DRENROPA-186091 format. One line per 2 residues: number of its first residue (from 1); their letters; for each residue z, y, x of N, C-alpha, C. Coordinates in steps of 0.02 Angstrom, whole numbers, m for minus. Layout:
NUM> A> Z Y X Z Y X Z Y X; ...
//
This chain:
1> MA> 6313 4553 4079 6264 4589 4138 6319 4639 4161; 6310 4655 4235 6348 4709 4265 6323 4771 4241
3> ST> 6362 4820 4252 6347 4899 4230 6296 4920 4268; 6272 4896 4317 6223 4925 4367 6164 4883 4353
5> RF> 6095 4910 4363 6036 4873 4366 6011 4862 4438; 6052 4891 4484 6023 4890 4552 6060 4838 4594
7> LE> 6025 4781 4620 6048 4735 4650 6092 4758 4708; 6080 4803 4745 6122 4822 4802 6186 4850 4786
9> DL> 6187 4863 4721 6267 4891 4697 6304 4844 4678; 6276 4779 4667 6316 4721 4637 6360 4680 4691
11> DA> 6415 4665 4673 6453 4617 4722 6416 4554 4714; 6429 4503 4758 6398 4447 4768 6419 4398 4710
13> HS> 6475 4403 4688 6500 4365 4640 6470 4371 4570; 6450 4439 4558 6429 4453 4494 6358 4441 4498
15> YA> 6320 4448 4561 6253 4437 4568 6250 4347 4552; 6301 4311 4584 6293 4237 4579 6299 4218 4504
17> DY> 6336 4254 4465 6345 4248 4390 6279 4254 4360; 6242 4300 4371 6175 4323 4342 6134 4268 4361
19> TS> 6118 4250 4419 6076 4191 4447 6092 4129 4418; 6151 4109 4405 6174 4041 4378 6141 4028 4313
21> TG> 6121 4075 4277 6088 4049 4206 6023 4024 4222; 5990 4028 4275 5921 4007 4289 5865 4045 4246
23> QG> 5886 4106 4226 5848 4142 4180 5851 4217 4208; 5865 4219 4270 5860 4288 4288 5797 4312 4311
25> LV> 5788 4384 4304 5724 4419 4318 5745 4475 4371; 5706 4477 4427 5717 4534 4472 5645 4569 4488
27> LI> 5658 4639 4476 5596 4675 4488 5603 4706 4563; 5551 4702 4601 5553 4731 4670 5499 4795 4674
29> PT> 5533 4851 4683 5490 4908 4683 5470 4927 4758; 5404 4930 4758 5375 4939 4829 5337 5011 4831
31> GA> 5345 5049 4881 5315 5108 4894 5289 5121 4968; 5311 5181 4992 5287 5200 5060 5324 5257 5079
33> TE> 5323 5274 5150 5346 5338 5171 5280 5372 5197; 5265 5417 5157 5192 5442 5155 5195 5516 5137
35> QH> 5162 5565 5177 5164 5636 5159 5130 5644 5083; 5158 5694 5050 5131 5701 4973 5128 5780 4971
37> GP> 5094 5813 5024 5094 5881 5016 5147 5924 5040; 5148 5988 5031 5209 6032 5051 5260 6032 5004
39> HM> 5242 6008 4941 5297 6024 4880 5340 5966 4866; 5319 5908 4898 5351 5848 4885 5379 5813 4938
41> PL> 5432 5764 4937 5453 5729 4996 5416 5671 5013; 5424 5643 5074 5390 5581 5103 5402 5527 5060
43> GV> 5457 5523 5027 5478 5457 4979 5445 5449 4919; 5413 5495 4904 5384 5487 4830 5364 5426 4796
45> DA> 5335 5383 4837 5310 5323 4809 5361 5268 4796; 5410 5270 4845 5466 5226 4835 5510 5251 4780
47> ML> 5523 5322 4777 5565 5338 4726 5530 5340 4659; 5468 5339 4651 5439 5325 4578 5442 5254 4558
49> SR> 5422 5206 4604 5420 5137 4595 5496 5117 4580; 5546 5148 4611 5621 5119 4595 5631 5139 4529
51> AI> 5615 5206 4514 5649 5240 4450 5607 5197 4395; 5547 5183 4401 5507 5152 4350 5530 5080 4338
53> SA> 5544 5044 4394 5575 4978 4396 5635 4980 4355; 5681 5027 4358 5744 5037 4340 5740 5041 4260
55> AA> 5694 5081 4239 5682 5094 4162 5658 5036 4127; 5609 5002 4165 5591 4939 4131 5636 4881 4132
57> AE> 5688 4888 4185 5737 4834 4195 5787 4838 4139; 5792 4895 4100 5841 4908 4057 5821 4868 3993
59> DL> 5752 4871 3974 5716 4839 3924 5723 4765 3927; 5720 4734 3990 5711 4663 4009 5771 4630 4025
61> DA> 5827 4668 4037 5892 4637 4053 5871 4610 4124; 5845 4653 4168 5825 4628 4231 5867 4665 4280
63> LV> 5860 4646 4352 5892 4669 4406 5831 4704 4443; 5855 4757 4484 5807 4798 4524 5827 4782 4599
65> AP> 5782 4751 4639 5800 4742 4708 5792 4806 4750; 5817 4803 4808 5805 4861 4857 5735 4887 4862
67> VF> 5718 4940 4862 5649 4963 4865 5614 4954 4941; 5561 4929 4935 5522 4927 5001 5498 4998 5017
69> AY> 5531 5033 5057 5517 5104 5071 5457 5117 5120; 5436 5060 5150 5379 5073 5201 5325 5028 5167
71> GY> 5260 5059 5180 5204 5021 5148 5145 5021 5206; 5082 4988 5172 5033 4981 5214 5002 5052 5235
73> KS> 4965 5049 5283 4934 5113 5312 4897 5163 5249; 4926 5226 5251 4884 5271 5213 4816 5287 5229
75> QP> 4766 5284 5187 4699 5295 5201 4670 5361 5172; 4628 5384 5206 4607 5459 5186 4585 5455 5107
77> RS> 4539 5406 5089 4520 5415 5021 4564 5390 4964; 4630 5380 4982 4679 5368 4931 4751 5393 4947
79> GG> 4755 5416 5009 4822 5446 5025 4822 5498 5072; 4762 5528 5103 4761 5577 5146 4751 5557 5217
81> GN> 4780 5486 5229 4761 5462 5293 4835 5452 5341; 4825 5399 5371 4883 5376 5414 4895 5418 5469
83> HR> 4851 5460 5484 4862 5507 5548 4905 5562 5531; 4922 5580 5469 4974 5636 5450 5041 5626 5474
85> TG> 5071 5679 5502 5136 5674 5522 5186 5653 5467; 5230 5614 5483 5278 5592 5429 5259 5534 5400
87> TT> 5189 5512 5381 5173 5459 5367 5202 5396 5415; 5230 5348 5385 5257 5300 5427 5244 5225 5405
89> SL> 5198 5185 5430 5176 5130 5404 5188 5061 5431; 5182 5012 5392 5181 4939 5413 5110 4915 5427
91> SA> 5106 4862 5463 5036 4825 5472 5032 4780 5416; 4976 4748 5398 4966 4704 5354 5010 4649 5355
93> QA> 5017 4620 5415 5058 4561 5432 5135 4570 5418; 5149 4637 5439 5226 4650 5424 5242 4654 5335
95> LI> 5197 4683 5309 5206 4688 5236 5194 4623 5202; 5154 4581 5219 5148 4510 5191 5207 4467 5212
97> AQ> 5235 4477 5268 5294 4435 5291 5352 4459 5248; 5359 4532 5245 5421 4554 5207 5423 4528 5141
99> TK> 5357 4530 5111 5347 4512 5034 5378 4437 5023; 5348 4395 5062 5356 4320 5067 5425 4309 5070
101> DV> 5456 4345 5133 5532 4319 5143 5583 4352 5090; 5568 4404 5068 5615 4424 5015 5609 4394 4949
103> VL> 5549 4375 4932 5547 4336 4871 5562 4266 4879; 5554 4240 4938 5583 4165 4947 5664 4162 4947
105> EL> 5687 4223 4966 5755 4232 4971 5792 4231 4899; 5749 4270 4855 5768 4276 4785 5763 4204 4746
107> FR> 5713 4167 4768 5703 4100 4736 5765 4059 4765; 5787 4071 4835 5835 4030 4850 5903 4042 4816
109> HG> 5910 4108 4791 5975 4128 4762 5978 4092 4692; 5923 4071 4669 5924 4049 4594 5879 4088 4547
111> IR> 5850 4141 4567 5807 4187 4532 5736 4144 4523; 5705 4140 4469 5644 4110 4454 5584 4149 4440
113> RV> 5602 4218 4418 5555 4253 4390 5559 4321 4433; 5512 4338 4470 5503 4398 4510 5437 4437 4491
115> VV> 5447 4502 4491 5399 4558 4476 5405 4600 4530; 5349 4614 4555 5331 4656 4614 5300 4724 4576
117> VN> 5329 4779 4577 5306 4838 4551 5285 4884 4602; 5217 4895 4608 5184 4929 4670 5174 5007 4657
119> GH> 5196 5038 4702 5191 5109 4701 5153 5155 4744; 5114 5116 4784 5083 5136 4843 5014 5101 4842
121> FE> 4957 5136 4830 4889 5107 4815 4880 5063 4867; 4882 5078 4934 4864 5025 4985 4900 4967 4998
123> NY> 4950 4952 4957 4998 4900 4968 4972 4834 4935; 4927 4849 4887 4912 4794 4835 4895 4726 4865
125> QF> 4852 4723 4905 4815 4656 4926 4865 4620 4971; 4911 4655 5010 4955 4624 5053 5020 4600 5019
127> LY> 5035 4645 4957 5087 4611 4922 5062 4544 4888; 4997 4540 4865 4968 4488 4826 4972 4428 4884
129> EG> 4952 4434 4942 4958 4391 4993 5026 4362 4999; 5076 4405 5001 5146 4377 5015 5170 4344 4950
131> LD> 5153 4366 4895 5182 4332 4830 5152 4264 4834; 5078 4258 4842 5041 4195 4843 5075 4141 4888
133> LA> 5095 4164 4952 5125 4125 4989 5188 4100 4969; 5235 4149 4957 5299 4128 4929 5305 4080 4869
135> VR> 5259 4089 4822 5264 4047 4771 5241 3975 4784; 5188 3971 4828 5165 3916 4852 5220 3871 4889
137> EA> 5245 3908 4937 5310 3875 4971 5366 3849 4928; 5381 3894 4885 5439 3872 4845 5428 3817 4800
139> RA> 5368 3812 4772 5338 3755 4734 5332 3689 4778; 5298 3701 4840 5305 3642 4882 5366 3617 4902
141> GG> 5425 3659 4900 5488 3640 4916 5531 3612 4850; 5492 3610 4798 5530 3583 4743 5556 3624 4688
143> LD> 5541 3687 4703 5556 3744 4644 5501 3750 4595; 5486 3707 4554 5422 3701 4521 5419 3761 4462
145> DS> 5486 3792 4448 5476 3838 4395 5479 3913 4429; 5464 3922 4487 5458 3980 4522 5400 4019 4506
147> RA> 5399 4081 4479 5338 4119 4458 5350 4192 4485; 5296 4225 4492 5293 4288 4506 5241 4334 4475
149> ML> 5251 4405 4468 5195 4448 4451 5187 4512 4496; 5124 4529 4490 5117 4593 4540 5078 4638 4489
151> LS> 5110 4699 4499 5072 4750 4446 5079 4830 4482; 5029 4874 4479 5036 4943 4501 5053 4982 4434
153> YW> 5102 5024 4436 5127 5063 4384 5075 5106 4347; 5025 5135 4389 4974 5169 4355 4916 5144 4312
155> DF> 4923 5068 4319 4872 5031 4274 4899 5037 4208; 4954 5051 4196 4973 5048 4123 4970 5128 4086
157> VD> 4942 5175 4124 4934 5230 4092 4874 5227 4047; 4872 5241 3986 4816 5230 3942 4772 5291 3933
159> DA> 4716 5286 3900 4674 5341 3893 4709 5404 3855; 4741 5389 3803 4778 5438 3766 4829 5479 3803
161> TL> 4866 5445 3850 4917 5486 3893 4874 5524 3945; 4819 5496 3971 4783 5535 4016 4754 5601 3984
163> EA> 4727 5593 3925 4699 5657 3886 4761 5702 3880; 4820 5687 3862 4882 5729 3857 4901 5764 3920
165> VF> 4896 5717 3975 4919 5745 4043 4864 5789 4077; 4804 5779 4058 4750 5807 4087 4701 5840 4032
167> PD> 4726 5896 4002 4685 5911 3937 4619 5941 3961; 4608 5961 4020 4540 5987 4044 4503 5932 4064
169> GF> 4520 5871 4058 4487 5813 4093 4515 5779 4152; 4512 5720 4152 4550 5680 4209 4483 5670 4255
171> LG> 4503 5694 4328 4456 5690 4373 4448 5614 4412; 4493 5577 4398 4490 5508 4422 4540 5492 4474
173> WD> 4560 5422 4472 4620 5395 4505 4610 5413 4580; 4547 5411 4614 4542 5420 4681 4568 5478 4718
175> IE> 4569 5533 4676 4599 5592 4701 4670 5609 4673; 4705 5561 4649 4770 5573 4613 4828 5558 4666
177> HG> 4818 5591 4724 4876 5585 4771 4903 5659 4785; 4965 5659 4766 5004 5719 4766 4978 5769 4716
179> GV> 4948 5746 4667 4925 5787 4618 4967 5793 4555; 4936 5792 4499 4967 5814 4431 5011 5751 4413
181> LE> 4987 5692 4419 5023 5639 4395 5080 5624 4437; 5086 5616 4494 5141 5605 4531 5191 5660 4533
183> TS> 5166 5727 4537 5210 5779 4532 5245 5786 4469; 5207 5775 4416 5242 5772 4347 5303 5723 4336
185> LM> 5290 5655 4370 5329 5610 4363 5402 5630 4402; 5380 5655 4472 5434 5685 4505 5472 5736 4466
187> LH> 5446 5788 4442 5479 5833 4401 5518 5817 4350; 5500 5766 4322 5546 5726 4269 5596 5679 4297
189> LH> 5582 5645 4346 5633 5596 4374 5680 5627 4431; 5645 5675 4473 5686 5693 4529 5666 5779 4535
191> PE> 5680 5814 4488 5662 5885 4489 5692 5921 4553; 5750 5904 4579 5773 5936 4624 5737 5927 4699
193> KV> 5694 5874 4690 5653 5865 4760 5591 5898 4750; 5581 5938 4709 5498 5956 4702 5504 6036 4705
195> DM> 5468 6071 4746 5462 6145 4758 5390 6163 4735; 5384 6179 4670 5322 6206 4646 5300 6265 4674
197> SR> 5338 6302 4703 5317 6367 4740 5279 6351 4803; 5288 6294 4825 5241 6267 4886 5188 6226 4864
199> AP> 5168 6221 4800 5111 6177 4775 5046 6198 4793; 5016 6171 4828 4942 6189 4840 4900 6203 4776
201> DH> 4852 6245 4777 4811 6251 4723 4735 6245 4753; 4700 6203 4757 4639 6202 4790 4594 6145 4747
203> PP> 4524 6154 4764 4479 6111 4726 4500 6033 4750; 4477 5990 4706 4485 5920 4727 4439 5896 4789
205> AE> 4471 5849 4823 4435 5833 4887 4372 5791 4864; 4325 5808 4904 4258 5773 4898 4257 5720 4950
207> LT> 4268 5662 4916 4272 5602 4956 4211 5568 4973; 4195 5534 5023 4142 5495 5045 4152 5419 5016
209> AY> 4099 5381 5020 4105 5309 5000 4112 5266 5052; 4140 5296 5100 4147 5258 5163 4210 5281 5206
211> DV> 4237 5246 5254 4289 5270 5301 4254 5264 5376; 4286 5307 5417 4261 5316 5487 4330 5308 5533
213> FP> 4312 5286 5593 4371 5277 5638 4347 5306 5707; 4404 5335 5741 4460 5357 5715 4449 5414 5655
215> ED> 4500 5417 5621 4505 5461 5557 4488 5529 5573; 4449 5565 5535 4434 5639 5543 4476 5679 5495
217> PA> 4527 5719 5518 4568 5753 5477 4537 5801 5431; 4474 5822 5454 4439 5874 5417 4397 5840 5354
219> RT> 4404 5777 5349 4371 5749 5290 4417 5752 5226; 4479 5772 5233 4521 5781 5172 4565 5850 5168
221> PG> 4581 5878 5115 4617 5942 5123 4677 5944 5169; 4680 5997 5200 4741 6009 5249 4808 6006 5216
223> SG> 4807 6019 5152 4871 6006 5113 4902 5934 5114; 4850 5892 5119 4879 5815 5112 4869 5797 5038
225> CL> 4859 5843 4994 4843 5828 4920 4769 5810 4913; 4760 5767 4877 4679 5756 4869 4665 5785 4800
227> SS> 4708 5822 4757 4702 5870 4706 4750 5904 4695; 4743 5963 4657 4795 6014 4655 4854 5984 4600
229> PA> 4918 6000 4611 4970 5980 4570 4977 6033 4511; 4935 6085 4523 4947 6142 4463 4945 6109 4392
231> GA> 4981 6128 4354 4984 6092 4276 5030 6042 4283; 5058 6014 4335 5115 5969 4321 5165 6001 4286
233> TA> 5204 5947 4243 5262 5976 4208 5306 5913 4201; 5377 5928 4195 5420 5876 4172 5409 5842 4121
235> ER> 5386 5875 4067 5366 5849 3999 5306 5798 4007; 5251 5816 4049 5205 5766 4057 5226 5709 4097
237> GE> 5275 5720 4142 5308 5667 4177 5343 5617 4132; 5371 5645 4088 5421 5605 4029 5373 5560 3992
239> LL> 5313 5586 3970 5260 5547 3935 5234 5500 3975; 5219 5507 4039 5195 5457 4085 5240 5401 4093
241> LS> 5306 5426 4105 5359 5368 4116 5366 5330 4054; 5365 5354 3994 5378 5314 3931 5315 5269 3921
243> TV> 5241 5289 3943 5192 5254 3935 5195 5189 3974; 5217 5209 4048 5214 5151 4095 5268 5102 4081
245> RS> 5331 5125 4068 5387 5082 4052 5373 5031 3992; 5349 5062 3936 5321 5011 3876 5276 4964 3899
247> GI> 5218 4988 3935 5171 4939 3956 5183 4883 4008; 5233 4899 4051 5262 4856 4096 5313 4803 4066
249> VR> 5336 4827 4013 5386 4781 3975 5344 4733 3934; 5288 4759 3907 5256 4717 3873 5209 4665 3911
251> AV> 5193 4679 3965 5164 4633 4012 5205 4577 4036; 5269 4605 4061 5317 4554 4090 5341 4502 4033
253> TS> 5355 4535 3973 5370 4496 3914 5318 4443 3900; 5258 4463 3898 5202 4413 3882 5194 4357 3929
255> EF> 5211 4369 3996 5202 4312 4039 5273 4279 4052; 5322 4306 4057 5390 4277 4059 5434 4263 4006
257> GK> 5421 4294 3941 5467 4302 3888 5523 4351 3899; 5566 4355 3857 5613 4411 3859 5682 4374 3889
//
């Protein structure tokens, strides 16, 4: 295995050696370019999914494909809204097509096991569609052993970890945008990109059970964060990463083997 886990850093001949075994596994991190408040950069979702994929890849002897840095439209009830400056999104059709095309290319290379690691809530159903189309097409073309998985990293955060990260009580996934969870992971993985002196401290957003069009900026906090990141620490981020990493490895191993 090459010294790097990142596919874009490999030369083509080393990559061909990896794919020639027929046992290759590639993780595709997916994120977005989306505002995450005044204290963190626009690339949080992509940075986190790439780093989490790389951690899991170490245990799985896998490669990590270049990250999908753009995602589906940010929505007020999960990401603050697509109207916010800096948030730069794809249409559903574009994300479906990108997913399908990239996965089919990996299958063409000789990879037969692909895992898409989602880091942006709004992406999920369109990644699902792209993967479904890719596997169907590959198998119809004779690649009968082509398989794929789709997962969102936060689904592997267990109750014990939530209790440790949120000792005063977890307020819910629907307001964890730019809040303690993402900020803690960034403080652990990319501390130089976080400015806690600019972190907002305000009550959690009061979200409705519906959406309106056009979006109304007043429906979510002006900071862009749906909850306050106060209380985020690198130590909590380390715990979150460890929990997510082990959960992803267990899931992939249970479906694909080691």
